[in-house]
C-alpha positions in Angstrom: -49.6 -192.4 -68.6 -49.5 -194.8 -66.1 -49.4 -194.8 -62.5 -48.0 -197.3 -60.3 -48.1 -196.8 -56.4 -50.8 -194.1 -56.4 -54.1 -196.0 -55.3 -56.8 -196.3 -58.5 -54.5 -195.4 -60.6 -53.5 -197.5 -63.8 -50.8 -199.9 -63.7 -47.7 -199.6 -65.9 -47.6 -199.9 -69.7 -44.9 -201.2 -72.5 -42.4 -199.9 -75.5 -42.1 -197.1 -78.8 -39.5 -194.4 -80.4 -37.4 -192.5 -82.8 -34.5 -191.4 -84.7 -31.6 -189.1 -83.8 -30.4 -186.4 -86.4 -26.8 -186.5 -86.5 -24.9 -183.2 -85.6 -24.6 -180.9 -88.7 -22.3 -178.1 -88.7 -21.8 -175.2 -90.8 -17.8 -173.6 -90.7 -18.0 -169.3 -90.6 -14.7 -167.8 -90.2 -12.6 -171.3 -89.2 -15.3 -171.9 -86.3 -17.2 -175.0 -86.3 -20.9 -173.5 -85.9 -23.7 -176.1 -85.1 -27.1 -175.7 -86.3 -28.5 -175.9 -82.8 -26.3 -173.0 -81.5 -28.8 -170.1 -83.4 -32.5 -170.9 -81.3 -33.3 -168.7 -84.1 -32.6 -171.0 -86.5 -34.2 -174.1 -88.3 -31.9 -176.3 -89.2 -29.8 -173.7 -90.7 -32.2 -171.8 -92.0 -33.4 -168.4 -90.7 -36.5 -168.2 -88.9 -39.1 -166.4 -91.3 -42.8 -165.3 -90.7 -43.6 -164.6 -94.3 -46.2 -166.4 -96.5 -46.6 -169.9 -97.3 -48.6 -171.8 -100.0 -48.8 -171.0 -103.7 -46.6 -168.1 -104.9 -49.3 -165.8 -106.9 -48.8 -165.2 -110.5 -47.4 -168.3 -111.4 -49.1 -170.2 -114.1 -50.5 -173.3 -113.0 -48.7 -176.3 -114.6 -49.5 -178.2 -117.3 -49.2 -181.8 -116.4 -52.2 -184.3 -117.2 -54.0 -185.3 -114.9 -56.6 -187.9 -115.2 -60.3 -187.0 -114.5 -59.1 -183.8 -112.8 -61.8 -180.9 -112.7 -59.1 -177.7 -111.8 -60.3 -177.5 -108.7 -57.9 -176.0 -106.0 -57.1 -179.1 -104.2 -56.8 -180.4 -108.2 -54.0 -177.5 -109.0 -52.2 -177.6 -105.6 -51.6 -181.6 -106.7 -50.4 -180.7 -109.7 -48.2 -178.2 -109.2 -46.7 -180.1 -106.2 -46.3 -182.7 -108.8 -44.8 -180.4 -111.2 -42.0 -179.0 -108.5 -41.3 -182.5 -107.3 -40.6 -183.9 -110.6 -38.1 -181.0 -111.2 -36.4 -181.6 -107.4 -36.1 -185.4 -108.2 -34.1 -184.7 -111.9 -31.8 -182.8 -109.5 -31.4 -184.9 -106.9 -32.0 -188.2 -108.1 -28.7 -188.9 -109.9 -26.8 -187.5 -106.5 -28.2 -190.1 -104.7 -29.4 -193.1 -106.8 -27.4 -194.4 -110.5 -29.0 -193.7 -113.0 -31.4 -191.1 -114.2 -34.3 -189.9 -113.0 -38.0 -190.3 -114.6 -41.4 -188.7 -113.9 -44.4 -190.4 -112.7 -46.1 -192.7 -115.5 -49.8 -191.4 -114.2 -51.8 -189.2 -112.2 -55.1 -189.4 -111.5 -57.7 -187.6 -109.4 -60.9 -188.7 -108.1 -64.5 -187.8 -105.8 -64.9 -189.7 -102.7 -68.0 -188.1 -102.1 -69.3 -190.8 -104.6 -70.9 -193.6 -103.2 -68.8 -196.2 -102.3 -68.6 -199.0 -105.5 -68.5 -196.0 -107.7 -66.0 -193.7 -109.3 -63.2 -193.9 -111.5 -60.7 -196.9 -110.7 -57.1 -196.2 -109.0 -54.7 -198.8 -108.8 -57.9 -201.5 -109.4 -60.0 -200.7 -107.1 -62.9 -198.4 -107.6 -62.8 -194.5 -105.6 -66.0 -193.6 -104.4 -66.0 -193.6 -101.1 -62.4 -193.3 -100.2 -60.6 -190.4 -99.1 -57.5 -190.7 -99.6 -53.9 -189.8 -101.6 -51.5 -192.8 -102.6 -48.7 -194.6 -104.5 -49.6 -197.3 -107.0 -46.6 -199.5 -108.1 -48.6 -201.6 -110.2 -48.9 -199.1 -112.7 -46.7 -196.5 -111.8 -49.4 -194.0 -110.7 -50.4 -191.4 -107.9 -53.8 -190.4 -107.3 -55.8 -188.1 -104.8 -59.3 -186.7 -103.8 -60.1 -183.8 -104.3 -63.0 -183.5 -102.6 -62.5 -184.6 -98.8 -59.1 -185.8 -97.9 -57.2 -182.6 -99.9 -60.0 -179.9 -98.6 -60.1 -181.1 -95.1 -56.3 -180.5 -95.3 -56.1 -177.3 -96.3 -58.4 -175.9 -93.7 -56.8 -177.8 -91.0 -53.3 -177.1 -91.7 -53.0 -175.0 -94.9 -52.4 -175.2 -98.6 -49.2 -176.2 -97.8 -49.8 -180.1 -95.6 -51.3 -181.2 -99.6 -47.9 -180.4 -101.1 -46.7 -182.3 -98.2 -48.9 -185.6 -98.4 -47.9 -185.5 -102.7 -44.2 -185.6 -101.7 -44.9 -188.1 -99.2 -46.6 -190.3 -102.3 -44.0 -189.6 -104.8 -41.2 -190.6 -102.2 -42.7 -194.0 -102.8 -42.6 -193.7 -106.3 -38.8 -192.6 -105.8 -38.3 -195.9 -103.5 -39.6 -198.3 -105.7 -38.0 -196.2 -109.1 -34.0 -196.5 -107.1 -35.0 -200.3 -105.8 -34.2 -198.9 -102.6 -37.6 -200.8 -101.4 -38.5 -204.4 -102.8 -41.8 -206.6 -101.7 -39.5 -207.6 -98.1 -39.2 -204.6 -97.5 -41.4 -203.5 -93.8 -43.8 -201.2 -94.6 -43.0 -198.9 -91.7 -39.4 -198.8 -93.4 -41.3 -197.7 -96.6 -43.2 -195.1 -95.1 -40.3 -193.3 -92.7 -38.4 -192.7 -95.5 -41.1 -191.8 -97.7 -41.8 -188.8 -95.0 -38.1 -188.4 -94.6 -37.8 -187.3 -98.7 -40.8 -185.3 -98.2 -39.2 -183.4 -95.4 -36.0 -182.4 -98.0 -38.7 -181.7 -100.3 -39.9 -179.3 -97.8 -36.5 -178.1 -97.1 -36.1 -177.2 -101.3 -39.5 -175.0 -100.5 -38.3 -173.3 -97.7 -34.9 -172.8 -99.4 -36.9 -170.4 -102.3 -36.3 -172.9 -104.7 -39.6 -174.7 -105.6 -41.5 -172.6 -108.7 -45.1 -172.9 -107.4 -44.9 -172.8 -104.1 -42.9 -171.2 -101.0 -43.0 -171.6 -96.8 -42.4 -170.1 -93.9 -40.5 -171.3 -91.7 -42.6 -170.6 -88.3 -46.0 -171.0 -88.8 -46.3 -172.4 -92.1 -43.5 -175.3 -91.1 -45.9 -175.6 -87.7 -48.8 -176.6 -90.4 -46.9 -179.3 -92.2 -45.7 -181.1 -88.9 -49.3 -180.9 -87.4 -50.6 -182.2 -90.6 -47.9 -185.1 -90.1 -49.1 -185.5 -86.8 -52.6 -185.7 -87.7 -52.3 -188.3 -90.3 -50.2 -191.2 -87.8 -50.9 -194.1 -86.6 -53.7 -193.6 -83.9 -53.9 -197.5 -82.1 -50.7 -199.0 -81.5 -52.1 -202.4 -81.0 -53.6 -202.4 -84.7 -51.7 -204.9 -87.0 -52.4 -202.5 -89.7 -50.4 -199.7 -88.0 -47.8 -199.6 -90.4 -46.9 -195.6 -90.6 -45.7 -194.5 -87.5 -46.3 -192.5 -84.3 -46.4 -188.7 -84.9 -43.1 -188.8 -83.1 -41.6 -191.1 -85.3 -42.8 -189.2 -88.2 -42.4 -186.1 -87.2 -38.5 -187.4 -86.7 -38.3 -188.5 -90.7 -39.2 -185.3 -91.5 -37.2 -183.5 -89.9 -34.2 -185.9 -90.6 -35.0 -185.2 -94.3 -35.0 -181.5 -93.5 -32.2 -181.0 -91.6 -29.9 -183.7 -93.6 -31.5 -183.8 -97.2 -33.0 -186.6 -99.4 -29.3 -188.6 -99.2 -29.9 -189.5 -95.6 -33.4 -191.1 -95.9 -31.8 -193.6 -98.1 -30.2 -194.7 -94.6 -33.5 -195.6 -92.9 -33.8 -199.1 -92.3 -35.2 -202.1 -89.6 -32.4 -202.3 -87.7 -32.1 -198.2 -87.3 -35.9 -197.8 -86.6 -35.7 -200.4 -83.9 -32.7 -199.2 -82.1 -34.1 -195.9 -82.4 -37.7 -197.1 -80.8 -34.9 -198.3 -78.1 -37.2 -199.0 -74.8 -39.8 -196.5 -75.6 -43.2 -197.8 -75.1 -45.1 -199.0 -78.9 -48.0 -201.4 -77.2 -50.3 -201.5 -74.7 -49.8 -204.6 -72.8 -53.6 -204.7 -71.6 -56.2 -203.7 -74.7 -58.5 -202.4 -72.4 -55.6 -199.8 -71.1 -56.6 -196.5 -72.6 -53.3 -195.0 -71.0 -55.0 -191.6 -69.5 -54.2 -190.8 -65.9 -56.1 -187.9 -64.8 -54.5 -184.8 -63.1 -55.1 -185.0 -59.7 -53.2 -183.5 -56.7 -52.1 -187.1 -56.1 -51.1 -188.1 -59.5 -48.9 -184.7 -59.7 -47.3 -185.5 -55.7 -46.1 -188.8 -58.0 -44.7 -187.0 -61.0 -42.8 -184.4 -58.8 -41.0 -187.6 -57.1 -40.5 -188.9 -60.1 -38.7 -186.0 -61.8 -36.8 -185.6 -58.5 -35.6 -189.7 -58.8 -34.9 -188.5 -62.7 -33.5 -185.3 -62.4 -32.6 -184.7 -58.5 -32.0 -180.8 -57.3 -30.0 -180.4 -54.1 -33.4 -178.1 -53.5 -36.2 -179.8 -54.8 -39.2 -176.8 -55.7 -42.3 -176.5 -53.3 -45.3 -177.5 -55.6 -48.5 -175.2 -54.4 -52.1 -176.1 -55.9 -53.1 -173.0 -54.7 -53.4 -172.0 -58.4 -50.8 -170.8 -61.1 -49.8 -166.9 -60.0 -47.9 -167.0 -57.6 -47.3 -163.2 -57.3 -44.1 -163.8 -58.4 -41.1 -160.8 -58.2 -38.8 -162.2 -61.0 -41.2 -164.0 -63.0 -44.3 -163.4 -65.2 -47.1 -165.9 -64.1 -47.6 -168.9 -67.0 -50.9 -170.7 -67.0 -52.1 -173.1 -66.1 -48.6 -173.9 -64.5 -45.7 -171.6 -63.4 -42.3 -171.7 -62.0 -41.5 -168.8 -59.8 -37.0 -168.8 -59.0 -37.3 -166.4 -55.7 -39.6 -168.9 -53.7 -38.6 -171.8 -56.0 -42.2 -172.8 -56.4 -44.0 -174.5 -59.1 -47.8 -173.0 -59.2 -50.4 -175.1 -60.7 -53.7 -174.9 -61.5 -55.0 -178.1 -61.3 -58.6 -177.7 -62.8 -56.8 -175.7 -65.4 -53.8 -178.3 -65.9 -56.6 -181.2 -66.3 -58.3 -179.6 -69.1 -55.4 -179.0 -70.8 -55.1 -183.0 -69.8 -58.4 -184.2 -71.7 -58.4 -186.3 -74.7 -59.4 -184.6 -77.7 -63.3 -185.3 -78.2 -63.3 -185.3 -82.2 -66.3 -182.8 -83.7 -68.7 -184.1 -86.1 -67.7 -183.9 -89.9 -64.0 -183.4 -88.6 -62.0 -185.6 -90.9 -58.7 -184.7 -89.4 -57.8 -184.0 -85.8 -56.3 -180.5 -85.6 -54.2 -181.5 -82.1 -53.9 -185.0 -80.2 -54.3 -184.3 -76.5 -54.2 -186.2 -73.7 -53.3 -186.5 -70.2 -49.3 -186.0 -71.3 -50.3 -182.8 -72.9 -50.9 -181.8 -69.2 -48.1 -183.6 -67.4 -45.6 -182.5 -70.1 -46.0 -178.9 -68.8 -45.8 -179.7 -65.3 -42.7 -181.6 -66.1 -41.1 -178.1 -68.4 -41.3 -176.3 -65.0 -39.8 -178.7 -62.9 -36.6 -178.3 -65.3 -36.4 -174.4 -64.6 -35.8 -175.7 -61.2 -32.9 -178.0 -62.3 -31.5 -175.1 -65.0 -31.6 -172.6 -61.7 -30.0 -175.1 -59.7 -27.2 -175.4 -62.7 -26.7 -171.1 -62.5 -28.0 -171.3 -66.2 -30.4 -168.4 -66.9 -34.1 -169.1 -67.2 -35.6 -165.8 -69.4 -33.9 -166.6 -72.5 -34.8 -168.5 -76.1 -32.0 -171.2 -74.5 -34.1 -171.4 -71.5 -37.0 -172.7 -73.7 -34.6 -174.9 -75.6 -33.4 -176.6 -72.6 -36.6 -176.8 -70.8 -38.1 -178.9 -73.7 -35.0 -180.9 -74.1 -34.9 -181.5 -70.6 -38.5 -182.0 -70.6 -37.8 -184.9 -73.1 -35.0 -186.9 -70.6 -37.6 -187.1 -67.9 -40.3 -188.4 -70.8 -37.7 -191.2 -71.9 -36.7 -192.2 -68.1 -40.6 -193.0 -67.2 -40.0 -196.1 -69.9 -40.7 -198.8 -68.0 -37.8 -200.6 -70.5 -35.3 -197.1 -69.1 -33.8 -199.4 -66.1 -35.1 -196.0 -64.6 -36.0 -197.6 -60.7 -38.3 -195.8 -57.9 -40.6 -194.2 -60.4 -44.6 -193.8 -59.1 -45.8 -193.3 -62.4 -44.6 -194.5 -66.6 -44.9 -193.5 -70.3 -47.5 -195.0 -72.1 -48.0 -195.6 -75.8 -49.3 -192.0 -77.3 -47.8 -190.0 -74.7 -44.5 -188.7 -76.8 -47.7 -187.7 -79.3 -48.8 -185.4 -77.1 -46.0 -184.2 -76.2 -45.0 -183.4 -79.8 -48.6 -182.0 -80.8 -48.8 -179.7 -77.7 -44.8 -178.6 -78.7 -47.0 -177.6 -82.1 -49.6 -175.5 -81.2 -48.6 -173.7 -77.9 -45.1 -174.5 -77.1 -45.4 -173.4 -73.5 -43.1 -176.9 -72.5 -40.8 -175.4 -74.7 -40.8 -171.4 -73.5 -38.7 -169.6 -71.2 -39.4 -168.8 -67.0 -42.1 -166.2 -68.4 -43.6 -168.2 -70.8 -41.5 -166.9 -73.7 -41.1 -169.5 -76.5 -39.8 -169.6 -80.3 -42.1 -169.3 -83.2 -40.5 -172.3 -84.7 -42.5 -175.5 -83.7 -39.6 -177.6 -85.5 -37.1 -176.2 -83.3 -39.5 -177.2 -80.0 -39.5 -180.2 -80.9 -36.5 -180.8 -82.3 -35.4 -180.1 -78.8 -37.6 -182.4 -77.1 -36.5 -185.0 -79.4 -32.9 -184.3 -78.3 -33.7 -185.2 -75.0 -35.4 -188.2 -75.5 -32.9 -190.0 -77.9 -30.0 -188.3 -75.8 -30.5 -187.6 -72.8 -29.4 -184.9 -70.4 -25.7 -185.3 -72.0 -27.0 -183.9 -75.1 -29.3 -181.3 -73.6 -26.1 -180.0 -72.1 -24.0 -179.8 -75.5 -26.6 -178.3 -77.1 -28.1 -175.9 -74.9 -25.6 -174.6 -72.6 
């Protein structure tokens, strides 16, 4: 975040964004039912809590992989390739002209070897390269079995490896079909590949993949969290071409919700349209975008909330703690809302700790969470939205209230962009704030909870509700979650 009129706080930042899911529906008994109608579904699928990962008792793939050693990582990647090729054999002719041709070559390598050593992939030595990639030069896919893939499994579970391989196979599909060429912007190719990977994960969630299964609660949450972890970290870096966490998760969700065919519609104009006025780069390279959580900053946020989503009776903010002894709601540390007294209770020290940037630990390959100041401020915003819902006469203690909280928090977030046209704000969105919000929605979900702190098991649904508010505004929240 950036602050404007508060002494000693940072000045405003600049412009980023995302994609809106098209409205899908299914017909039951002649009545159109939105996939968002039932909060206990995930893009039309039931929320499940079963196993995620390799199916037990299924023989491993016999596909040939050069330099493979049969490690757990090798088996995950190879079995994923096998299932992906079956998936694309079915999907390819439905979307593109011609028939599907499997990848030419698969290569496994050991990134723990010295730089300049190791087997070659795409013409380069692989020692010291913890990566997975598709090579257009020889139509090959390769992966590091010793550092990257084990780190993904340790941090996010085995399905994160499947997600990464699905992304790389998406690049192979792009080139085979001619969907991309030498003049295609890299961000377009990456967003399409994320989308194709999301479509395959939906295939797995529908129980159609021979080697893998995934539940639509913590299993799917882990896949999305892995996508967040491998986002573009520095928006001012010219090599940032994969997209922010917000963008990457959006692309995955498009594929998961609308299928592989929808991914072909992602192009440069569409990406520019969905980025709209959201901040993309820091106007000052020395600006970290971090605004410390204090009573002064929270007062500024409160006044900004009242500008964006005004209420006739604004809530009182009590900084004595989150537990207000409320008669009609439970305390939700570090910030609560009490309907009977129309008060937001804040434990400032605890909320400030929630908003501290995560410090990488020695030996970490991937960050488990993306945290920063907006991790805290979005929680504060979500409790303000409960006052908005109360004034509208809406229930505050059910799943729809939880989704409305996330959606309306997205409305506030979008309005805080410098380019949004909203006047009289005292704080503004910074690049990276959306990523912090998405990571928090996946990890604990308090920003997508009802007045008692009860959230939904599906991080997918929590993030989708937030994105709906960011991209569609209050009208979209009212239409989906009223």
